[in-house]
C-alpha positions as CSV (number, residue, x, y, z in Angstrom):
1,M,-33.8,38.7,40.2
2,P,-33.4,35.1,39.0
3,T,-33.1,32.5,41.7
4,T,-29.9,30.5,42.3
5,S,-31.6,27.4,40.9
6,T,-32.7,29.2,37.8
7,T,-29.2,30.6,37.2
8,T,-27.6,27.2,37.8
9,N,-30.0,25.5,35.4
10,K,-29.3,28.1,32.7
11,R,-25.5,27.6,33.1
12,L,-25.9,23.8,32.8
13,A,-28.0,24.2,29.7
14,Q,-25.4,26.6,28.2
15,G,-22.7,24.2,29.1
16,A,-24.5,21.3,27.4
17,R,-25.0,23.4,24.3
18,S,-21.4,24.4,24.1
19,R,-20.2,20.8,24.6
20,G,-22.5,19.7,21.8
21,E,-21.2,22.4,19.5
22,I,-17.6,21.4,20.3
23,L,-18.4,17.7,19.5
24,D,-20.3,18.7,16.3
25,A,-17.3,20.8,15.1
26,A,-14.8,18.1,16.0
27,E,-16.8,15.4,14.2
28,R,-17.0,17.5,11.0
29,M,-13.2,18.3,11.1
30,M,-12.0,14.8,12.0
31,A,-14.2,13.3,9.3
32,V,-12.2,15.2,6.7
33,R,-8.7,15.6,8.3
34,G,-8.6,12.7,10.7
35,F,-7.6,12.8,14.3
36,D,-4.0,13.6,13.8
37,G,-4.7,16.3,11.3
38,T,-7.2,18.2,13.5
39,S,-6.0,20.5,16.3
40,V,-7.8,22.0,19.2
41,A,-7.4,25.4,17.5
42,D,-9.1,24.0,14.4
43,I,-12.0,22.8,16.5
44,A,-12.2,26.2,18.3
45,R,-12.4,28.0,14.9
46,E,-15.0,25.6,13.6
47,S,-17.2,25.8,16.7
48,G,-16.8,29.5,17.2
49,L,-15.9,28.9,20.8
50,P,-12.6,30.0,22.6
51,N,-9.9,27.4,23.5
52,S,-10.7,28.0,27.1
53,S,-14.2,26.8,26.6
54,I,-13.0,23.6,24.9
55,Y,-10.5,22.9,27.7
56,W,-13.2,23.6,30.3
57,H,-15.2,20.6,28.9
58,F,-12.3,18.4,27.8
59,T,-8.8,18.0,29.2
60,S,-7.2,17.0,25.8
61,K,-7.7,16.4,22.2
62,A,-7.9,12.7,22.9
63,G,-10.7,13.4,25.4
64,I,-12.6,15.2,22.6
65,L,-12.1,12.2,20.3
66,A,-13.3,9.8,22.9
67,A,-16.5,11.9,23.4
68,V,-17.0,12.2,19.6
69,M,-16.7,8.4,19.2
70,E,-18.8,7.5,22.2
71,R,-21.6,9.8,21.1
72,G,-21.3,8.5,17.5
73,A,-21.2,4.9,18.5
74,E,-24.2,5.3,20.7
75,R,-26.2,6.9,17.9
76,F,-25.0,4.4,15.4
77,F,-25.7,1.2,17.4
78,V,-29.1,2.5,18.5
79,A,-29.9,3.1,14.8
80,V,-28.7,-0.4,13.7
81,E,-30.3,-2.2,16.7
82,N,-31.1,-5.7,15.5
83,P,-34.8,-6.1,14.8
84,P,-36.8,-8.9,16.4
85,R,-37.1,-12.0,14.3
86,R,-40.6,-12.9,13.0
87,E,-42.0,-16.3,13.6
88,G,-41.2,-18.6,10.6
89,E,-38.9,-16.1,9.0
90,S,-36.0,-17.6,7.1
91,P,-32.4,-16.7,8.0
92,R,-32.1,-15.0,4.5
93,D,-35.2,-12.9,5.0
94,Y,-34.3,-11.8,8.6
95,L,-30.7,-10.9,7.5
96,G,-32.2,-8.9,4.6
97,R,-34.3,-6.8,6.9
98,A,-31.5,-6.3,9.4
99,M,-28.9,-5.4,6.8
100,H,-31.2,-3.0,5.0
101,A,-31.7,-1.1,8.3
102,A,-27.9,-1.1,8.8
103,G,-27.3,0.1,5.3
104,A,-29.5,3.1,5.8
105,V,-27.3,4.2,8.6
106,L,-24.3,4.1,6.3
107,V,-25.9,6.9,4.4
108,E,-27.4,8.8,7.3
109,Q,-24.4,8.9,9.6
110,P,-21.3,9.0,7.4
111,D,-19.1,11.3,9.5
112,F,-18.9,8.9,12.4
113,L,-17.9,6.0,10.1
114,R,-15.4,8.2,8.2
115,I,-13.6,9.1,11.4
116,F,-13.6,5.5,12.5
117,T,-12.1,4.4,9.1
118,L,-9.5,7.2,9.2
119,L,-8.5,6.2,12.8
120,T,-8.3,2.6,11.8
121,L,-6.0,3.2,8.9
122,S,-3.8,6.0,10.0
123,S,-3.7,7.1,13.6
124,E,-0.8,6.1,15.8
125,D,-2.2,7.6,18.9
126,E,-2.6,4.9,21.6
127,D,-5.8,6.4,23.0
128,A,-7.3,6.6,19.5
129,R,-6.5,3.0,18.7
130,E,-8.0,1.9,22.0
131,I,-11.2,3.6,21.1
132,V,-11.2,2.0,17.6
133,A,-10.7,-1.4,19.2
134,R,-13.6,-0.8,21.7
135,V,-16.0,0.3,19.0
136,R,-15.0,-2.5,16.7
137,A,-15.6,-5.1,19.4
138,H,-19.0,-3.6,20.0
139,G,-19.8,-3.9,16.2
140,R,-18.6,-7.5,16.0
141,A,-20.7,-8.4,19.1
142,S,-23.8,-6.8,17.4
143,L,-23.2,-8.9,14.3
144,V,-22.7,-12.1,16.2
145,E,-26.1,-11.4,17.9
146,M,-27.8,-10.6,14.6
147,I,-26.6,-13.7,12.7
148,G,-27.3,-15.9,15.7
149,R,-30.8,-14.5,15.8
150,A,-31.3,-15.2,12.1
151,F,-30.5,-18.9,12.7
152,A,-32.2,-19.2,16.1
153,E,-35.3,-21.0,14.8
154,V,-33.4,-23.2,12.3
155,A,-30.8,-24.4,14.9
156,P,-31.3,-22.9,18.3
157,D,-28.5,-25.0,19.9
158,R,-25.9,-23.8,17.3
159,A,-27.2,-20.3,16.4
160,D,-24.6,-18.5,18.6
161,A,-21.8,-20.6,17.1
162,V,-22.9,-19.7,13.6
163,G,-22.8,-16.0,14.6
164,E,-19.2,-16.4,15.9
165,A,-18.1,-18.3,12.8
166,T,-19.3,-15.7,10.4
167,A,-19.0,-12.3,12.2
168,D,-15.5,-11.5,11.0
169,F,-16.6,-11.8,7.4
170,A,-19.7,-9.8,8.1
171,L,-17.6,-7.0,9.7
172,A,-15.2,-6.9,6.8
173,A,-18.0,-6.9,4.3
174,F,-19.8,-4.0,6.1
175,D,-16.5,-2.1,6.1
176,G,-16.2,-2.7,2.4
177,A,-19.8,-1.6,1.7
178,F,-19.2,1.7,3.5
179,L,-16.0,2.4,1.5
180,A,-17.7,1.4,-1.7
181,L,-20.4,4.0,-1.0
182,Q,-17.8,6.7,-0.4
183,F,-16.2,6.0,-3.8
184,T,-19.6,5.8,-5.6
185,P,-22.0,8.0,-3.5
186,T,-24.8,7.5,-6.0
187,G,-24.6,3.7,-5.6
188,S,-27.4,1.8,-4.1
189,H,-26.9,0.8,-0.4
190,E,-30.0,-1.3,-0.6
191,Q,-28.5,-3.5,-3.3
192,L,-25.2,-3.8,-1.5
193,M,-27.0,-4.8,1.8
194,D,-29.2,-7.3,-0.1
195,Q,-26.1,-8.9,-1.6
196,L,-24.4,-9.0,1.8
197,A,-27.5,-10.5,3.4
198,G,-27.5,-13.3,0.8
199,A,-23.8,-13.9,1.3
200,L,-24.2,-14.1,5.1
201,A,-27.1,-16.5,4.8
202,A,-25.1,-18.8,2.6
203,L,-22.0,-18.6,4.7
204,G,-24.1,-19.2,7.8
205,G,-25.7,-22.3,6.2
206,D,-22.2,-23.7,5.5
207,A,-21.1,-23.0,9.0
208,L,-24.2,-24.7,10.3
209,E,-23.3,-27.9,8.3
210,N,-19.7,-27.8,9.6
211,L,-21.0,-27.5,13.2
212,A,-23.2,-30.5,12.9
Protein backbone atom coordinates (compact mmCIF):
# COMPACT_ATOMS: atom_id res chain seq x y z
CA MET A 1 0.00 0.00 0.00
CA PRO A 2 1.24 3.54 -0.71
CA THR A 3 2.52 5.48 2.27
CA THR A 4 0.72 8.55 3.60
CA SER A 5 3.54 10.71 2.26
CA THR A 6 3.25 9.20 -1.23
CA THR A 7 -0.51 9.67 -1.26
CA THR A 8 -0.19 13.27 -0.10
CA ASN A 9 2.43 14.08 -2.74
CA LYS A 10 0.26 12.52 -5.43
CA ARG A 11 -2.74 14.61 -4.36
CA LEU A 12 -0.63 17.78 -4.32
CA ALA A 13 0.64 17.03 -7.83
CA GLN A 14 -2.89 16.37 -9.08
CA GLY A 15 -4.08 19.58 -7.44
CA ALA A 16 -1.30 21.59 -9.09
CA ARG A 17 -2.15 20.07 -12.49
CA SER A 18 -5.87 20.82 -12.16
CA ARG A 19 -5.12 24.39 -11.03
CA GLY A 20 -2.89 24.87 -14.07
CA GLU A 21 -5.57 23.43 -16.36
CA ILE A 22 -8.12 25.85 -14.91
CA LEU A 23 -5.80 28.82 -15.47
CA ASP A 24 -4.96 27.70 -19.01
CA ALA A 25 -8.67 27.39 -19.84
CA ALA A 26 -9.51 30.73 -18.23
CA GLU A 27 -6.71 32.46 -20.11
CA ARG A 28 -7.90 31.09 -23.45
CA MET A 29 -11.54 32.05 -22.78
CA MET A 30 -10.83 35.51 -21.37
CA ALA A 31 -8.46 36.35 -24.22
CA VAL A 32 -11.45 35.98 -26.58
CA ARG A 33 -14.49 36.94 -24.48
CA GLY A 34 -12.95 39.18 -21.85
CA PHE A 35 -13.45 38.85 -18.10
CA ASP A 36 -17.09 39.96 -18.06
CA GLY A 37 -18.01 37.62 -20.92
CA THR A 38 -16.48 34.52 -19.35
CA SER A 39 -18.33 32.56 -16.67
CA VAL A 40 -17.11 29.92 -14.26
CA ALA A 41 -19.29 27.45 -16.17
CA ASP A 42 -17.45 28.39 -19.39
CA ILE A 43 -14.12 27.73 -17.69
CA ALA A 44 -15.39 24.40 -16.36
CA ARG A 45 -16.43 23.29 -19.85
CA GLU A 46 -13.17 24.47 -21.42
CA SER A 47 -11.00 22.80 -18.79
CA GLY A 48 -13.07 19.62 -18.57
CA LEU A 49 -13.17 19.95 -14.78
CA PRO A 50 -16.31 20.21 -12.62
CA ASN A 51 -17.36 23.50 -11.00
CA SER A 52 -16.56 21.98 -7.61
CA SER A 53 -12.92 21.56 -8.62
CA ILE A 54 -12.72 25.18 -9.73
CA TYR A 55 -14.24 26.46 -6.49
CA TRP A 56 -11.90 24.22 -4.52
CA HIS A 57 -8.96 26.16 -5.97
CA PHE A 58 -10.56 29.59 -6.30
CA THR A 59 -13.26 31.31 -4.27
CA SER A 60 -14.56 33.46 -7.15
CA LYS A 61 -14.17 34.37 -10.81
CA ALA A 62 -12.20 37.43 -9.69
CA GLY A 63 -9.82 35.07 -7.91
CA ILE A 64 -9.32 33.13 -11.14
CA LEU A 65 -8.62 36.37 -13.00
CA ALA A 66 -6.11 37.46 -10.37
CA ALA A 67 -4.26 34.15 -10.68
CA VAL A 68 -4.33 34.28 -14.51
CA MET A 69 -2.95 37.82 -14.51
CA GLU A 70 -0.34 37.17 -11.84
CA ARG A 71 0.92 34.08 -13.68
CA GLY A 72 0.85 35.89 -17.02
CA ALA A 73 2.58 38.98 -15.64
CA GLU A 74 5.30 36.87 -14.02
CA ARG A 75 5.98 35.04 -17.28
CA PHE A 76 5.81 38.25 -19.28
CA PHE A 77 8.17 40.29 -17.13
CA VAL A 78 10.64 37.43 -16.84
CA ALA A 79 10.64 37.19 -20.65
CA VAL A 80 11.15 40.95 -21.12
CA GLU A 81 13.69 41.40 -18.33
CA ASN A 82 15.95 44.29 -19.26
CA PRO A 83 19.31 43.06 -20.58
CA PRO A 84 22.57 44.33 -19.09
CA ARG A 85 24.09 47.28 -20.91
CA ARG A 86 27.35 46.70 -22.77
CA GLU A 87 30.26 48.99 -22.09
CA GLY A 88 30.35 51.84 -24.60
CA GLU A 89 26.92 50.95 -26.01
CA SER A 90 24.91 53.94 -27.20
CA PRO A 91 21.40 54.57 -25.83
CA ARG A 92 20.00 53.82 -29.30
CA ASP A 93 21.79 50.48 -29.57
CA TYR A 94 20.84 49.40 -26.06
CA LEU A 95 17.19 50.35 -26.58
CA GLY A 96 17.22 48.47 -29.87
CA ARG A 97 18.33 45.26 -28.16
CA ALA A 98 15.92 45.66 -25.26
CA MET A 99 12.92 46.48 -27.43
CA HIS A 100 13.62 43.62 -29.85
CA ALA A 101 13.49 41.21 -26.90
CA ALA A 102 10.24 42.79 -25.71
CA GLY A 103 8.76 42.62 -29.21
CA ALA A 104 9.32 38.89 -29.42
CA VAL A 105 7.14 38.47 -26.32
CA LEU A 106 4.29 40.32 -28.07
CA VAL A 107 4.20 37.43 -30.54
CA GLU A 108 4.94 34.60 -28.10
CA GLN A 109 2.50 35.53 -25.31
CA PRO A 110 -0.49 37.22 -26.95
CA ASP A 111 -3.24 35.80 -24.71
CA PHE A 112 -2.00 37.56 -21.56
CA LEU A 113 -1.76 40.89 -23.39
CA ARG A 114 -5.18 40.43 -25.02
CA ILE A 115 -6.78 39.87 -21.62
CA PHE A 116 -4.95 42.87 -20.25
CA THR A 117 -6.14 45.05 -23.14
CA LEU A 118 -9.75 43.86 -22.86
CA LEU A 119 -9.75 44.52 -19.12
CA THR A 120 -8.30 47.98 -19.64
CA LEU A 121 -10.93 48.92 -22.21
CA SER A 122 -14.10 47.28 -20.97
CA SER A 123 -14.20 45.78 -17.50
CA GLU A 124 -16.11 47.63 -14.78
CA ASP A 125 -15.23 45.07 -12.13
CA GLU A 126 -13.31 46.80 -9.33
CA ASP A 127 -11.03 43.82 -8.68
CA ALA A 128 -10.20 43.55 -12.38
CA ARG A 129 -9.34 47.23 -12.65
CA GLU A 130 -7.11 46.98 -9.59
CA ILE A 131 -5.23 44.12 -11.23
CA VAL A 132 -4.83 46.15 -14.42
CA ALA A 133 -3.46 49.10 -12.45
CA ARG A 134 -0.97 46.89 -10.63
CA VAL A 135 0.31 45.20 -13.81
CA ARG A 136 0.51 48.52 -15.63
CA ALA A 137 2.50 50.08 -12.80
CA HIS A 138 4.92 47.16 -12.98
CA GLY A 139 5.26 47.64 -16.74
CA ARG A 140 5.93 51.35 -16.38
CA ALA A 141 8.56 50.74 -13.70
CA SER A 142 10.28 48.26 -16.00
CA LEU A 143 10.37 50.83 -18.80
CA VAL A 144 11.73 53.53 -16.48
CA GLU A 145 14.53 51.14 -15.53
CA MET A 146 15.22 50.18 -19.15
CA ILE A 147 15.42 53.76 -20.43
CA GLY A 148 17.47 54.84 -17.44
CA ARG A 149 19.91 52.00 -18.07
CA ALA A 150 20.21 53.07 -21.72
CA PHE A 151 21.37 56.55 -20.65
CA ALA A 152 23.38 55.45 -17.59
CA GLU A 153 26.78 55.90 -19.24
CA VAL A 154 25.89 59.11 -21.08
CA ALA A 155 24.46 60.88 -18.03
CA PRO A 156 24.62 58.76 -14.87
CA ASP A 157 23.28 61.57 -12.66
CA ARG A 158 20.18 62.13 -14.84
CA ALA A 159 19.50 58.69 -16.31
CA ASP A 160 16.67 57.85 -13.91
CA ALA A 161 15.03 61.21 -14.58
CA VAL A 162 15.20 60.54 -18.34
CA GLY A 163 13.44 57.22 -17.72
CA GLU A 164 10.69 58.91 -15.73
CA ALA A 165 10.27 61.62 -18.37
CA THR A 166 9.81 59.18 -21.25
CA ALA A 167 8.19 56.08 -19.69
CA ASP A 168 4.58 57.11 -20.33
CA PHE A 169 5.27 57.56 -24.03
CA ALA A 170 7.10 54.23 -24.10
CA LEU A 171 4.16 52.47 -22.42
CA ALA A 172 1.65 54.02 -24.83
CA ALA A 173 3.82 53.12 -27.82
CA PHE A 174 4.20 49.53 -26.60
CA ASP A 175 0.40 49.31 -26.27
CA GLY A 176 0.04 50.60 -29.80
CA ALA A 177 2.58 48.15 -31.18
CA PHE A 178 0.67 45.22 -29.66
CA LEU A 179 -2.65 46.42 -31.10
CA ALA A 180 -1.04 47.01 -34.50
CA LEU A 181 0.19 43.42 -34.55
CA GLN A 182 -3.32 42.17 -33.73
CA PHE A 183 -4.72 44.05 -36.73
CA THR A 184 -1.89 42.94 -39.02
CA PRO A 185 -0.59 39.64 -37.61
CA THR A 186 1.77 39.25 -40.56
CA GLY A 187 3.44 42.55 -39.73
CA SER A 188 7.03 42.69 -38.54
CA HIS A 189 7.38 43.17 -34.81
CA GLU A 190 11.12 43.63 -35.36
CA GLN A 191 10.51 46.70 -37.51
CA LEU A 192 8.02 48.17 -35.05
CA MET A 193 10.38 47.66 -32.11
CA ASP A 194 13.29 49.14 -34.05
CA GLN A 195 11.25 52.25 -34.83
CA LEU A 196 10.12 52.48 -31.22
CA ALA A 197 13.72 52.19 -30.01
CA GLY A 198 14.73 55.04 -32.31
CA ALA A 199 11.87 57.21 -31.08
CA LEU A 200 12.73 56.51 -27.44
CA ALA A 201 16.39 57.30 -27.99
CA ALA A 202 15.50 60.63 -29.62
CA LEU A 203 12.93 61.48 -26.95
CA GLY A 204 15.37 60.54 -24.22
CA GLY A 205 17.99 62.79 -25.80
CA ASP A 206 15.55 65.71 -25.78
CA ALA A 207 14.64 64.99 -22.16
CA LEU A 208 18.32 64.93 -21.26
CA GLU A 209 18.83 68.40 -22.74
CA ASN A 210 15.80 69.75 -20.90
CA LEU A 211 17.12 68.31 -17.63
CA ALA A 212 20.50 69.99 -18.05
